[in-house]
A tleap script that builds the chain and sets N, CA, C and O, in Angstrom:
source leaprc.protein.ff14SB
mol = sequence {
  NMET VAL GLN SER ASP LYS ALA LYS LEU LEU
  GLU THR ILE ASP LYS ALA LEU ASP ASN ILE
  ARG PRO HIE LEU GLU VAL ASP GLY GLY ASP
  VAL GLU LEU VAL ASP VAL THR GLU ASP LEU
  ILE VAL GLN VAL LYS TRP LEU GLY ASN CYS
  ARG SER CYS ASN MET SER GLN PHE THR MET
  LYS ALA GLY ILE GLU GLN THR ILE LYS SER
  VAL VAL PRO GLU ILE GLN LYS VAL GLU ALA
  VAL CASN
}
set mol.1.N position { 8.799 37.117 39.003 }
set mol.1.CA position { 8.271 38.470 38.949 }
set mol.1.C position { 6.804 38.422 39.355 }
set mol.1.O position { 6.034 37.626 38.818 }
set mol.2.N position { 6.421 39.260 40.290 }
set mol.2.CA position { 5.041 39.326 40.758 }
set mol.2.C position { 4.161 39.887 39.625 }
set mol.2.O position { 4.576 40.785 38.892 }
set mol.3.N position { 2.959 39.351 39.497 }
set mol.3.CA position { 2.068 39.714 38.393 }
set mol.3.C position { 1.801 41.217 38.330 }
set mol.3.O position { 1.786 41.792 37.241 }
set mol.4.N position { 1.591 41.863 39.482 }
set mol.4.CA position { 1.314 43.306 39.468 }
set mol.4.C position { 2.558 44.089 39.041 }
set mol.4.O position { 2.449 45.114 38.367 }
set mol.5.N position { 3.742 43.603 39.435 }
set mol.5.CA position { 4.987 44.245 38.995 }
set mol.5.C position { 5.159 44.094 37.492 }
set mol.5.O position { 5.585 45.025 36.809 }
set mol.6.N position { 4.824 42.914 36.984 }
set mol.6.CA position { 4.954 42.668 35.548 }
set mol.6.C position { 3.990 43.556 34.771 }
set mol.6.O position { 4.353 44.105 33.730 }
set mol.7.N position { 2.781 43.698 35.263 }
set mol.7.CA position { 1.787 44.560 34.582 }
set mol.7.C position { 2.286 46.003 34.533 }
set mol.7.O position { 2.136 46.681 33.517 }
set mol.8.N position { 2.875 46.467 35.620 }
set mol.8.CA position { 3.423 47.823 35.675 }
set mol.8.C position { 4.586 47.971 34.687 }
set mol.8.O position { 4.692 48.967 33.972 }
set mol.9.N position { 5.445 46.964 34.667 }
set mol.9.CA position { 6.596 46.971 33.770 }
set mol.9.C position { 6.143 47.004 32.308 }
set mol.9.O position { 6.680 47.767 31.505 }
set mol.10.N position { 5.162 46.181 31.971 }
set mol.10.CA position { 4.625 46.163 30.604 }
set mol.10.C position { 4.051 47.523 30.222 }
set mol.10.O position { 4.243 48.000 29.103 }
set mol.11.N position { 3.353 48.132 31.155 }
set mol.11.CA position { 2.768 49.459 30.898 }
set mol.11.C position { 3.866 50.501 30.666 }
set mol.11.O position { 3.759 51.327 29.760 }
set mol.12.N position { 4.901 50.460 31.471 }
set mol.12.CA position { 6.023 51.404 31.333 }
set mol.12.C position { 6.717 51.231 29.988 }
set mol.12.O position { 7.040 52.212 29.317 }
set mol.13.N position { 6.944 49.980 29.599 }
set mol.13.CA position { 7.611 49.691 28.334 }
set mol.13.C position { 6.731 50.122 27.162 }
set mol.13.O position { 7.230 50.690 26.190 }
set mol.14.N position { 5.435 49.857 27.245 }
set mol.14.CA position { 4.534 50.247 26.172 }
set mol.14.C position { 4.501 51.763 25.990 }
set mol.14.O position { 4.431 52.263 24.867 }
set mol.15.N position { 4.553 52.484 27.101 }
set mol.15.CA position { 4.602 53.955 27.014 }
set mol.15.C position { 5.909 54.410 26.376 }
set mol.15.O position { 5.916 55.380 25.618 }
set mol.16.N position { 7.012 53.728 26.667 }
set mol.16.CA position { 8.285 54.070 26.036 }
set mol.16.C position { 8.206 53.833 24.529 }
set mol.16.O position { 8.735 54.617 23.741 }
set mol.17.N position { 7.540 52.746 24.136 }
set mol.17.CA position { 7.380 52.458 22.710 }
set mol.17.C position { 6.560 53.531 22.002 }
set mol.17.O position { 6.730 53.748 20.802 }
set mol.18.N position { 5.675 54.202 22.734 }
set mol.18.CA position { 4.888 55.287 22.136 }
set mol.18.C position { 5.787 56.400 21.600 }
set mol.18.O position { 5.380 57.138 20.702 }
set mol.19.N position { 7.003 56.534 22.135 }
set mol.19.CA position { 7.938 57.540 21.642 }
set mol.19.C position { 8.533 57.147 20.290 }
set mol.19.O position { 8.950 58.011 19.518 }
set mol.20.N position { 8.573 55.859 20.008 }
set mol.20.CA position { 9.148 55.333 18.764 }
set mol.20.C position { 8.087 55.193 17.672 }
set mol.20.O position { 8.380 55.370 16.489 }
set mol.21.N position { 6.872 54.878 18.068 }
set mol.21.CA position { 5.832 54.551 17.091 }
set mol.21.C position { 5.628 55.596 15.986 }
set mol.21.O position { 5.479 55.216 14.825 }
set mol.22.N position { 5.616 56.891 16.302 }
set mol.22.CA position { 5.421 57.862 15.208 }
set mol.22.C position { 6.472 57.747 14.109 }
set mol.22.O position { 6.168 57.955 12.935 }
set mol.23.N position { 7.698 57.419 14.480 }
set mol.23.CA position { 8.771 57.273 13.492 }
set mol.23.C position { 8.555 56.027 12.625 }
set mol.23.O position { 8.857 56.031 11.431 }
set mol.24.N position { 8.039 54.981 13.230 }
set mol.24.CA position { 7.754 53.751 12.481 }
set mol.24.C position { 6.550 53.936 11.569 }
set mol.24.O position { 6.536 53.448 10.438 }
set mol.25.N position { 5.543 54.643 12.066 }
set mol.25.CA position { 4.302 54.846 11.312 }
set mol.25.C position { 4.523 55.662 10.044 }
set mol.25.O position { 3.802 55.488 9.062 }
set mol.26.N position { 5.512 56.548 10.056 }
set mol.26.CA position { 5.838 57.334 8.858 }
set mol.26.C position { 6.154 56.408 7.687 }
set mol.26.O position { 5.829 56.717 6.540 }
set mol.27.N position { 6.780 55.286 7.975 }
set mol.27.CA position { 7.151 54.324 6.930 }
set mol.27.C position { 6.145 53.177 6.816 }
set mol.27.O position { 6.423 52.177 6.154 }
set mol.28.N position { 4.995 53.311 7.446 }
set mol.28.CA position { 3.948 52.287 7.342 }
set mol.28.C position { 4.142 51.102 8.261 }
set mol.28.O position { 3.617 50.021 7.994 }
set mol.29.N position { 4.885 51.284 9.337 }
set mol.29.CA position { 5.137 50.175 10.255 }
set mol.29.C position { 4.714 50.501 11.675 }
set mol.29.O position { 4.207 51.584 11.970 }
set mol.30.N position { 4.936 49.543 12.529 }
set mol.30.CA position { 4.640 49.703 13.955 }
set mol.30.C position { 5.305 48.547 14.695 }
set mol.30.O position { 5.855 47.632 14.081 }
set mol.31.N position { 5.247 48.605 16.008 }
set mol.31.CA position { 5.777 47.548 16.851 }
set mol.31.C position { 4.781 47.292 17.971 }
set mol.31.O position { 4.179 48.221 18.509 }
set mol.32.N position { 4.619 46.030 18.313 }
set mol.32.CA position { 3.681 45.633 19.374 }
set mol.32.C position { 4.452 44.956 20.486 }
set mol.32.O position { 5.269 44.073 20.224 }
set mol.33.N position { 4.208 45.349 21.709 }
set mol.33.CA position { 4.818 44.703 22.860 }
set mol.33.C position { 4.111 43.370 23.086 }
set mol.33.O position { 2.889 43.326 23.223 }
set mol.34.N position { 4.885 42.284 23.124 }
set mol.34.CA position { 4.328 40.947 23.308 }
set mol.34.C position { 4.448 40.509 24.762 }
set mol.34.O position { 3.465 40.083 25.368 }
set mol.35.N position { 5.663 40.614 25.326 }
set mol.35.CA position { 5.882 40.134 26.682 }
set mol.35.C position { 7.243 40.600 27.207 }
set mol.35.O position { 8.070 41.122 26.459 }
set mol.36.N position { 7.449 40.401 28.491 }
set mol.36.CA position { 8.754 40.549 29.120 }
set mol.36.C position { 9.002 39.244 29.857 }
set mol.36.O position { 8.194 38.829 30.687 }
set mol.37.N position { 10.124 38.596 29.551 }
set mol.37.CA position { 10.423 37.307 30.157 }
set mol.37.C position { 10.935 37.502 31.582 }
set mol.37.O position { 11.219 38.622 32.005 }
set mol.38.N position { 11.048 36.402 32.310 }
set mol.38.CA position { 11.557 36.431 33.682 }
set mol.38.C position { 12.982 36.977 33.746 }
set mol.38.O position { 13.366 37.606 34.732 }
set mol.39.N position { 13.758 36.737 32.703 }
set mol.39.CA position { 15.135 37.241 32.676 }
set mol.39.C position { 15.242 38.609 32.005 }
set mol.39.O position { 16.309 39.003 31.534 }
set mol.40.N position { 14.114 39.325 31.973 }
set mol.40.CA position { 14.032 40.720 31.525 }
set mol.40.C position { 14.443 40.941 30.081 }
set mol.40.O position { 15.176 41.876 29.759 }
set mol.41.N position { 13.955 40.060 29.220 }
set mol.41.CA position { 14.098 40.230 27.779 }
set mol.41.C position { 12.726 40.664 27.257 }
set mol.41.O position { 11.720 39.988 27.473 }
set mol.42.N position { 12.712 41.795 26.573 }
set mol.42.CA position { 11.459 42.329 26.027 }
set mol.42.C position { 11.235 41.675 24.662 }
set mol.42.O position { 12.128 41.648 23.815 }
set mol.43.N position { 10.044 41.159 24.472 }
set mol.43.CA position { 9.682 40.556 23.196 }
set mol.43.C position { 8.681 41.462 22.503 }
set mol.43.O position { 7.657 41.839 23.072 }
set mol.44.N position { 9.000 41.805 21.250 }
set mol.44.CA position { 8.127 42.653 20.456 }
set mol.44.C position { 7.815 41.970 19.134 }
set mol.44.O position { 8.487 41.024 18.724 }
set mol.45.N position { 6.790 42.469 18.488 }
set mol.45.CA position { 6.376 41.941 17.198 }
set mol.45.C position { 6.357 43.115 16.213 }
set mol.45.O position { 5.729 44.142 16.469 }
set mol.46.N position { 7.047 42.949 15.097 }
set mol.46.CA position { 7.015 43.956 14.054 }
set mol.46.C position { 5.682 43.906 13.326 }
set mol.46.O position { 5.152 42.826 13.066 }
set mol.47.N position { 5.149 45.056 13.000 }
set mol.47.CA position { 3.869 45.145 12.286 }
set mol.47.C position { 4.058 45.977 11.015 }
set mol.47.O position { 4.988 46.777 10.918 }
set mol.48.N position { 3.173 45.778 10.054 }
set mol.48.CA position { 3.194 46.581 8.829 }
set mol.48.C position { 4.496 46.412 8.055 }
set mol.48.O position { 5.030 45.307 7.962 }
set mol.49.N position { 4.997 47.492 7.509 }
set mol.49.CA position { 6.214 47.464 6.699 }
set mol.49.C position { 7.452 47.069 7.487 }
set mol.49.O position { 8.451 46.653 6.900 }
set mol.50.N position { 7.399 47.194 8.802 }
set mol.50.CA position { 8.568 46.830 9.623 }
set mol.50.C position { 8.883 45.340 9.552 }
set mol.50.O position { 10.022 44.933 9.782 }
set mol.51.N position { 7.878 44.524 9.234 }
set mol.51.CA position { 8.091 43.070 9.186 }
set mol.51.C position { 9.112 42.691 8.129 }
set mol.51.O position { 9.872 41.740 8.317 }
set mol.52.N position { 9.141 43.424 7.015 }
set mol.52.CA position { 10.036 43.047 5.925 }
set mol.52.C position { 11.136 44.068 5.666 }
set mol.52.O position { 11.881 43.942 4.694 }
set mol.53.N position { 11.241 45.058 6.510 }
set mol.53.CA position { 12.235 46.121 6.317 }
set mol.53.C position { 13.640 45.628 6.634 }
set mol.53.O position { 13.861 44.993 7.665 }
set mol.54.N position { 14.591 45.919 5.748 }
set mol.54.CA position { 15.962 45.489 5.989 }
set mol.54.C position { 16.665 46.332 7.053 }
set mol.54.O position { 17.789 46.019 7.446 }
set mol.55.N position { 16.016 47.391 7.517 }
set mol.55.CA position { 16.582 48.230 8.584 }
set mol.55.C position { 16.022 47.864 9.954 }
set mol.55.O position { 16.356 48.521 10.940 }
set mol.56.N position { 15.189 46.846 10.047 }
set mol.56.CA position { 14.544 46.483 11.304 }
set mol.56.C position { 15.543 46.179 12.415 }
set mol.56.O position { 15.322 46.564 13.563 }
set mol.57.N position { 16.636 45.495 12.093 }
set mol.57.CA position { 17.622 45.149 13.126 }
set mol.57.C position { 18.294 46.410 13.671 }
set mol.57.O position { 18.519 46.524 14.876 }
set mol.58.N position { 18.612 47.349 12.789 }
set mol.58.CA position { 19.194 48.620 13.216 }
set mol.58.C position { 18.188 49.380 14.087 }
set mol.58.O position { 18.540 49.904 15.144 }
set mol.59.N position { 16.948 49.430 13.634 }
set mol.59.CA position { 15.896 50.117 14.384 }
set mol.59.C position { 15.721 49.486 15.754 }
set mol.59.O position { 15.486 50.185 16.740 }
set mol.60.N position { 15.834 48.165 15.816 }
set mol.60.CA position { 15.681 47.448 17.081 }
set mol.60.C position { 16.738 47.896 18.082 }
set mol.60.O position { 16.409 48.231 19.220 }
set mol.61.N position { 17.999 47.905 17.672 }
set mol.61.CA position { 19.083 48.239 18.579 }
set mol.61.C position { 19.176 49.738 18.861 }
set mol.61.O position { 19.248 50.152 20.018 }
set mol.62.N position { 19.173 50.545 17.807 }
set mol.62.CA position { 19.418 51.984 17.963 }
set mol.62.C position { 18.185 52.752 18.411 }
set mol.62.O position { 18.306 53.818 19.015 }
set mol.63.N position { 17.012 52.228 18.126 }
set mol.63.CA position { 15.798 52.952 18.488 }
set mol.63.C position { 15.048 52.321 19.641 }
set mol.63.O position { 14.934 52.906 20.718 }
set mol.64.N position { 14.545 51.136 19.412 }
set mol.64.CA position { 13.652 50.500 20.379 }
set mol.64.C position { 14.386 50.082 21.654 }
set mol.64.O position { 13.964 50.442 22.753 }
set mol.65.N position { 15.466 49.336 21.521 }
set mol.65.CA position { 16.173 48.860 22.704 }
set mol.65.C position { 16.731 50.037 23.523 }
set mol.65.O position { 16.628 50.045 24.750 }
set mol.66.N position { 17.305 51.002 22.856 }
set mol.66.CA position { 17.869 52.156 23.543 }
set mol.66.C position { 16.783 52.949 24.274 }
set mol.66.O position { 16.995 53.390 25.404 }
set mol.67.N position { 15.640 53.129 23.647 }
set mol.67.CA position { 14.534 53.862 24.259 }
set mol.67.C position { 14.008 53.131 25.484 }
set mol.67.O position { 13.791 53.746 26.528 }
set mol.68.N position { 13.804 51.828 25.366 }
set mol.68.CA position { 13.292 51.037 26.490 }
set mol.68.C position { 14.300 51.035 27.645 }
set mol.68.O position { 13.919 51.223 28.800 }
set mol.69.N position { 15.577 50.824 27.335 }
set mol.69.CA position { 16.599 50.780 28.394 }
set mol.69.C position { 16.774 52.140 29.076 }
set mol.69.O position { 17.195 52.196 30.231 }
set mol.70.N position { 16.459 53.225 28.386 }
set mol.70.CA position { 16.565 54.539 29.023 }
set mol.70.C position { 15.487 54.724 30.081 }
set mol.70.O position { 15.657 55.509 31.013 }
set mol.71.N position { 14.381 54.004 29.940 }
set mol.71.CA position { 13.278 54.084 30.895 }
set mol.71.C position { 13.370 52.945 31.926 }
set mol.71.O position { 13.060 53.142 33.101 }
set mol.72.N position { 13.795 51.768 31.483 }
set mol.72.CA position { 13.906 50.592 32.357 }
set mol.72.C position { 15.306 49.991 32.144 }
set mol.72.O position { 15.461 49.047 31.370 }
set mol.73.N position { 16.316 50.530 32.823 }
set mol.73.CA position { 17.702 50.122 32.592 }
set mol.73.C position { 17.999 48.648 32.862 }
set mol.73.O position { 18.966 48.110 32.321 }
set mol.74.N position { 17.202 47.997 33.673 }
set mol.74.CA position { 17.485 46.594 33.985 }
set mol.74.C position { 17.103 45.621 32.855 }
set mol.74.O position { 17.406 44.431 32.941 }
set mol.75.N position { 16.449 46.114 31.810 }
set mol.75.CA position { 16.132 45.272 30.654 }
set mol.75.C position { 17.431 44.789 30.031 }
set mol.75.O position { 18.352 45.575 29.812 }
set mol.76.N position { 17.501 43.484 29.746 }
set mol.76.CA position { 18.706 42.877 29.193 }
set mol.76.C position { 18.834 43.109 27.694 }
set mol.76.O position { 19.898 43.480 27.196 }
set mol.77.N position { 17.728 42.884 26.981 }
set mol.77.CA position { 17.721 43.095 25.529 }
set mol.77.C position { 16.287 43.087 25.031 }
set mol.77.O position { 15.347 42.767 25.759 }
set mol.78.N position { 16.155 43.452 23.763 }
set mol.78.CA position { 14.858 43.439 23.097 }
set mol.78.C position { 14.998 42.552 21.878 }
set mol.78.O position { 15.975 42.658 21.137 }
set mol.79.N position { 14.019 41.670 21.665 }
set mol.79.CA position { 14.071 40.788 20.519 }
set mol.79.C position { 12.707 40.717 19.839 }
set mol.79.O position { 11.661 40.838 20.476 }
set mol.80.N position { 12.756 40.519 18.529 }
set mol.80.CA position { 11.521 40.370 17.744 }
set mol.80.C position { 11.136 38.900 17.756 }
set mol.80.O position { 11.994 38.024 17.650 }
set mol.81.N position { 9.846 38.637 17.886 }
set mol.81.CA position { 9.355 37.253 17.915 }
set mol.81.C position { 8.719 36.848 16.601 }
set mol.81.O position { 8.144 35.763 16.509 }
set mol.82.N position { 8.807 37.695 15.576 }
set mol.82.CA position { 8.254 37.328 14.275 }
set mol.82.C position { 9.288 37.488 13.182 }
set mol.82.O position { 8.998 37.223 12.015 }
savepdb mol mol.pdb
quit
């Protein structure tokens, strides 16, 4: 992946995450975009209450992954790195 393409992709994904963040912040949490791998796996880091929330996996699939894939369909999956 060309560096300028990756920078654009990261920006697009981060903007998509902005749609989810208000819902996470209500419960004292947040999510940080860490990276996108060469095989198009988005890596995120849970912040605040999301780190220990037992609903994080559901939120990952039903909220974050779905939101990102609606904007960037070629993304394979989203995974937490913490």
